[in-house]
KESE-126646 format. One line per 4 residues: number of its first residue (from 1); for each residue z, x, y of N, C-alpha, C. Coordinates in steps of 0.1 Angstrom, whole numbers. Layout:
N
NUM = Z:X:Y:Z:X:Y:Z:X:Y ~ ...
END
This chain:
179
1 = -239:-681:1076:-249:-670:1075:-262:-675:1069 ~ -260:-684:1058:-273:-689:1052:-280:-698:1062 ~ -273:-705:1069:-280:-714:1079:-287:-705:1090 ~ -281:-694:1094:-287:-685:1104:-300:-679:1098
5 = -299:-675:1085:-311:-669:1078:-322:-679:1077 ~ -318:-691:1074:-328:-702:1072:-335:-705:1085 ~ -328:-705:1096:-333:-708:1110:-343:-696:1113 ~ -338:-684:1111:-347:-672:1114:-360:-672:1106
9 = -359:-675:1093:-371:-676:1084:-380:-687:1089 ~ -374:-699:1093:-382:-710:1097:-389:-706:1110 ~ -382:-699:1119:-389:-695:1132:-400:-685:1129 ~ -398:-675:1120:-408:-666:1117:-420:-673:1110
13 = -417:-682:1102:-428:-690:1095:-436:-697:1106 ~ -430:-704:1116:-437:-711:1126:-445:-701:1135 ~ -439:-690:1138:-447:-680:1145:-459:-675:1138 ~ -458:-673:1125:-469:-669:1117:-480:-679:1116
17 = -476:-692:1115:-486:-703:1115:-493:-704:1129 ~ -485:-702:1139:-491:-703:1153:-501:-692:1155 ~ -498:-680:1150:-507:-669:1151:-520:-671:1143 ~ -519:-678:1132:-531:-681:1124:-540:-691:1131
21 = -534:-700:1138:-542:-711:1144:-550:-706:1156 ~ -545:-696:1163:-552:-692:1174:-563:-681:1170 ~ -576:-684:1174:-586:-674:1171:-584:-661:1179 ~ -586:-650:1172:-585:-637:1179:-595:-637:1190
25 = -592:-631:1202:-602:-630:1213:-613:-621:1208 ~ -625:-625:1211:-637:-618:1207:-637:-605:1216 ~ -639:-594:1208:-640:-581:1215:-653:-580:1222 ~ -654:-575:1234:-666:-574:1241:-672:-560:1237
29 = -684:-560:1232:-690:-547:1228:-694:-539:1240 ~ -693:-526:1239:-697:-517:1250:-712:-513:1248 ~ -718:-509:1259:-732:-504:1258:-733:-493:1249 ~ -743:-492:1240:-755:-500:1239:-753:-512:1228
33 = -741:-512:1222:-739:-523:1212:-740:-537:1218 ~ -737:-538:1231:-737:-551:1238:-751:-557:1238 ~ -762:-549:1236:-775:-554:1235:-777:-564:1223 ~ -768:-562:1213:-769:-571:1201:-761:-584:1203
37 = -754:-586:1214:-746:-598:1216:-753:-611:1215 ~ -766:-611:1219:-774:-623:1219:-781:-625:1206 ~ -781:-615:1197:-788:-617:1184:-779:-625:1174 ~ -785:-634:1167:-777:-641:1157:-772:-632:1145
41 = -761:-635:1140:-756:-627:1128:-761:-634:1115 ~ -765:-646:1116:-771:-653:1105:-783:-661:1109 ~ -792:-663:1100:-804:-671:1102:-805:-681:1090 ~ -807:-694:1093:-808:-703:1082:-818:-699:1071
45 = -814:-699:1059:-823:-696:1048:-825:-682:1045 ~ -819:-673:1053:-820:-658:1051:-807:-652:1048 ~ -807:-641:1041:-795:-633:1039:-795:-622:1050 ~ -784:-619:1056:-783:-608:1065:-780:-595:1058
49 = -785:-584:1063:-781:-571:1058:-766:-570:1059 ~ -760:-563:1050:-745:-562:1050:-740:-554:1063 ~ -748:-546:1068:-744:-539:1081:-755:-538:1090 ~ -753:-537:1103:-763:-535:1112:-765:-520:1115
53 = -777:-515:1117:-779:-501:1120:-772:-498:1134 ~ -768:-486:1135:-763:-481:1148:-773:-481:1159 ~ -769:-483:1171:-779:-482:1182:-787:-469:1181 ~ -799:-469:1185:-808:-458:1184:-815:-456:1197
57 = -818:-443:1201:-827:-440:1212:-839:-433:1207 ~ -851:-438:1212:-863:-432:1207:-873:-433:1219 ~ -886:-429:1216:-896:-429:1226:-909:-434:1220 ~ -917:-442:1227:-930:-446:1223:-939:-445:1236
61 = -951:-451:1235:-961:-450:1246:-955:-456:1259 ~ -946:-465:1258:-941:-472:1270:-929:-464:1276 ~ -923:-454:1269:-913:-446:1274:-901:-445:1265 ~ -890:-440:1270:-877:-438:1262:-870:-452:1262
65 = -865:-456:1251:-858:-468:1250:-845:-467:1241 ~ -836:-476:1243:-824:-477:1234:-826:-490:1227 ~ -823:-491:1214:-825:-503:1206:-813:-506:1197 ~ -812:-519:1194:-803:-523:1184:-811:-533:1175
69 = -807:-535:1163:-815:-544:1154:-806:-551:1144 ~ -811:-562:1139:-805:-570:1128:-816:-573:1118 ~ -813:-572:1105:-823:-574:1095:-819:-585:1086 ~ -829:-594:1082:-826:-605:1073:-837:-606:1063
73 = -834:-611:1051:-845:-613:1041:-842:-626:1033 ~ -853:-631:1027:-851:-642:1018:-860:-640:1006 ~ -854:-639:994:-861:-637:982:-863:-651:976 ~ -876:-655:975:-879:-668:971:-881:-669:955
77 = -887:-658:950:-889:-657:936:-893:-643:933 ~ -897:-640:921:-899:-626:917:-911:-619:924 ~ -919:-627:930:-931:-621:937:-931:-624:952 ~ -922:-632:957:-922:-636:972:-909:-633:979
81 = -910:-624:988:-899:-620:997:-903:-622:1011 ~ -895:-627:1020:-898:-628:1034:-887:-619:1041 ~ -892:-611:1050:-883:-602:1057:-884:-605:1072 ~ -873:-604:1079:-873:-607:1093:-863:-598:1100
85 = -868:-591:1110:-860:-582:1118:-860:-586:1133 ~ -849:-586:1139:-847:-588:1153:-843:-575:1160 ~ -850:-571:1170:-847:-559:1177:-846:-561:1192 ~ -836:-555:1198:-836:-555:1213:-839:-541:1217
89 = -849:-539:1226:-852:-526:1232:-850:-527:1247 ~ -843:-517:1252:-841:-515:1266:-847:-502:1271 ~ -856:-503:1281:-863:-491:1286:-857:-486:1300 ~ -846:-491:1304:-841:-487:1317:-845:-496:1328
93 = -837:-496:1339:-839:-505:1350:-853:-504:1357 ~ -859:-493:1358:-870:-491:1367:-884:-494:1360 ~ -883:-498:1348:-895:-500:1340:-900:-515:1340 ~ -914:-516:1341:-920:-530:1340:-930:-529:1328
97 = -927:-536:1318:-935:-534:1305:-946:-544:1303 ~ -947:-554:1312:-957:-564:1310:-972:-559:1309 ~ -976:-550:1318:-990:-545:1317:-992:-538:1304 ~ -983:-530:1300:-984:-522:1287:-985:-532:1275
101 = -977:-543:1276:-978:-553:1265:-991:-560:1265 ~ -996:-563:1276:-1010:-570:1277:-1021:-561:1272 ~ -1020:-548:1275:-1030:-538:1270:-1029:-537:1255 ~ -1017:-537:1249:-1015:-536:1235:-1021:-549:1228
105 = -1019:-560:1234:-1024:-573:1229:-1039:-573:1229 ~ -1045:-568:1239:-1060:-567:1240:-1065:-558:1229 ~ -1059:-547:1227:-1063:-537:1216:-1061:-544:1203 ~ -1050:-550:1200:-1048:-556:1187:-1058:-567:1184
109 = -1063:-574:1194:-1072:-585:1192:-1086:-580:1187 ~ -1089:-567:1189:-1101:-562:1184:-1102:-559:1169 ~ -1091:-560:1163:-1090:-557:1148:-1093:-569:1140 ~ -1101:-568:1129:-1104:-579:1121:-1091:-584:1114
113 = -1090:-597:1113:-1078:-603:1105:-1066:-604:1114 ~ -1067:-600:1127:-1055:-600:1135:-1057:-611:1146 ~ -1047:-620:1147:-1046:-631:1156:-1036:-627:1167 ~ -1040:-629:1180:-1031:-627:1191:-1030:-640:1199
117 = -1018:-641:1205:-1016:-653:1214:-1005:-651:1223 ~ -1007:-654:1236:-996:-655:1246:-988:-668:1243 ~ -975:-667:1242:-967:-679:1240:-955:-678:1250 ~ -948:-689:1251:-936:-690:1259:-925:-694:1250
121 = -914:-686:1250:-902:-689:1241:-890:-689:1250 ~ -883:-700:1250:-871:-702:1259:-874:-699:1273 ~ -887:-703:1278:-891:-701:1291:-895:-687:1295 ~ -895:-678:1285:-899:-664:1287:-913:-661:1282
125 = -920:-652:1289:-933:-647:1284:-931:-640:1271 ~ -940:-643:1261:-940:-636:1248:-954:-634:1244 ~ -955:-624:1235:-968:-620:1230:-967:-620:1214 ~ -976:-628:1208:-975:-629:1193:-988:-622:1187
129 = -985:-614:1177:-996:-608:1169:-993:-610:1154 ~ -1003:-616:1147:-1002:-618:1133:-1014:-611:1126 ~ -1011:-603:1117:-1021:-595:1109:-1022:-602:1095 ~ -1033:-607:1092:-1036:-613:1079:-1046:-605:1071
133 = -1049:-593:1076:-1059:-585:1069:-1056:-581:1055 ~ -1043:-581:1051:-1039:-577:1038:-1035:-589:1029 ~ -1038:-601:1034:-1034:-613:1026:-1022:-620:1031 ~ -1010:-614:1030:-998:-619:1034:-996:-616:1049
137 = -992:-626:1057:-991:-624:1072:-979:-614:1075 ~ -982:-606:1085:-972:-598:1091:-972:-601:1106 ~ -961:-606:1111:-961:-611:1125:-951:-602:1134 ~ -956:-599:1146:-947:-593:1156:-948:-601:1168
141 = -937:-606:1173:-936:-613:1185:-927:-605:1195 ~ -932:-603:1207:-925:-595:1217:-921:-604:1228 ~ -909:-606:1231:-904:-615:1242:-900:-606:1253 ~ -905:-609:1265:-902:-601:1277:-890:-608:1283
145 = -877:-603:1280:-865:-609:1285:-863:-605:1299 ~ -864:-592:1302:-864:-587:1316:-876:-578:1317 ~ -880:-574:1329:-892:-565:1330:-890:-552:1321 ~ -878:-548:1319:-876:-536:1311:-868:-538:1298
149 = -867:-550:1294:-859:-553:1281:-867:-563:1273 ~ -869:-560:1260:-876:-568:1250:-868:-573:1239 ~ -871:-584:1233:-867:-588:1220:-879:-588:1211 ~ -879:-581:1200:-890:-580:1191:-886:-588:1178
153 = -895:-596:1173:-893:-603:1160:-904:-597:1151 ~ -900:-591:1141:-909:-585:1131:-907:-592:1118 ~ -918:-599:1114:-917:-607:1101:-927:-602:1091 ~ -922:-598:1079:-931:-595:1068:-932:-608:1059
157 = -944:-612:1057:-947:-625:1050:-941:-637:1057 ~ -942:-636:1071:-937:-646:1080:-949:-649:1090 ~ -953:-662:1091:-964:-664:1100:-958:-667:1114 ~ -967:-668:1124:-963:-669:1138:-953:-681:1141
161 = -957:-693:1135:-949:-705:1138:-935:-703:1132 ~ -934:-698:1120:-920:-695:1114:-912:-685:1122 ~ -919:-675:1127:-912:-665:1135:-907:-671:1148 ~ -915:-679:1154:-911:-685:1167:-899:-694:1165
165 = -899:-701:1153:-887:-710:1150:-875:-702:1148 ~ -876:-690:1141:-864:-682:1139:-859:-676:1152 ~ -868:-673:1161:-865:-668:1175:-856:-677:1183 ~ -856:-690:1179:-848:-700:1186:-834:-698:1185
169 = -830:-689:1175:-816:-686:1173:-811:-674:1182 ~ -819:-668:1189:-816:-657:1198:-810:-663:1211 ~ -799:-658:1216:-794:-662:1229:-800:-652:1240 ~ -811:-656:1245:-818:-647:1254:-810:-644:1267
173 = -802:-653:1272:-794:-651:1284:-784:-640:1281 ~ -778:-640:1269:-768:-629:1266:-775:-615:1264 ~ -788:-616:1259:-795:-603:1258:-798:-598:1272 ~ -802:-607:1281:-805:-603:1295:-793:-598:1302
177 = -781:-604:1299:-769:-600:1306:-762:-587:1301 ~ -766:-582:1289:-760:-571:1283:-760:-559:1293 ~ -748:-553:1294:-746:-541:1302:-739:-530:1295
END
């Protein structure tokens, strides 16, 4: 009987170890949470917010959109904090946002202390705006992932080059493929 119990316990122990060694299959998020699949959960040098906000639907000048976001910050000292938010916005299949984005860039360029630049990030068209009018830079980079889907990088106390570097952690192909 003891031998039987020892064999059973050894078998259960082996099963438990085997279960621990195999990673659990990653659950595939359903729409609209799937929009966040390409966003990093961590950024080097930044702390991630403990939870992500729930998907949201809203409307702006370009139309109705659904968005998901992740927020990060880095506290460097008592007076310097850098904040960085990544947002995916989806405006629906029939929308083409490039003309509206170009118009917004032209308008932003007319403000003193604001720098605008067209950039390419991961082979995608992107538009960068940095406002230095208040001293510390505030940067917004909009990446056109699909004609109707954007990745926005919003950086408080983050300049354009740093924001572009942080955007390299986004998996744009997963953002584009989200359904």
